[in-house]
N, C-alpha and C positions, 0 to 999 in steps of 0.2 A: 708967371711963366706959363705958357700954354702947354697943353698936353703934347702937341706935336714937338715942341722944343724939348720938353723933358724926355720924351722917347728918343729923340735924336741924340741928345747928350748921353742917355743911358746906353744906347747902341754903340756910340763912339767909345765910351768907357769900357764896355764889354769887349769891343774890338781890340783896344789897347791891351787889356788884360789877357785876351786870347793870344795876342802876339808875344807878350812877355812870357807866358806859360803855355807853350805850344803843345804840351803833352795832354792837356785837358781842354778840349775844344768846346768852350762855353757857348758860343753862338750857335754852333751846330746842334748842341743838346737842347737849347731853348727852341730852335726851329723844329726839331723832331717832336718835342713835347707839344708845341702849338699845333703842328700838323696832325698828330695822332689823337690828342685829347680834346682839341677845340675848346679851350677854356673860355668861359663867358666873359672874363675880364678882357680878353684879347678882342672879342667882338665889340665890346664897349669902347675900347680904344679906337678901333677902326671906324665905328660910327661917329665918335666924337671928332676924329681928325677929318673924315670925309663928309660928315654931315648927313649921313644916310639914315633913314628911318626903318630899315629892314630889320626884322626880328629873326632870330635863329629858330629853326624848325626842329 
């Protein structure tokens, strides 16, 4: 299974969980974390999916 497929399935699962338990916005918290912290694993995923060779500064 490719990274893109795994990520898509993970986001779908989180979206379903987010809809079942609306008091705890999981996707929004993950988005805020990624935007504020800029974790290196997220950049790796983006580079793997889009095939870019750019490095973080």
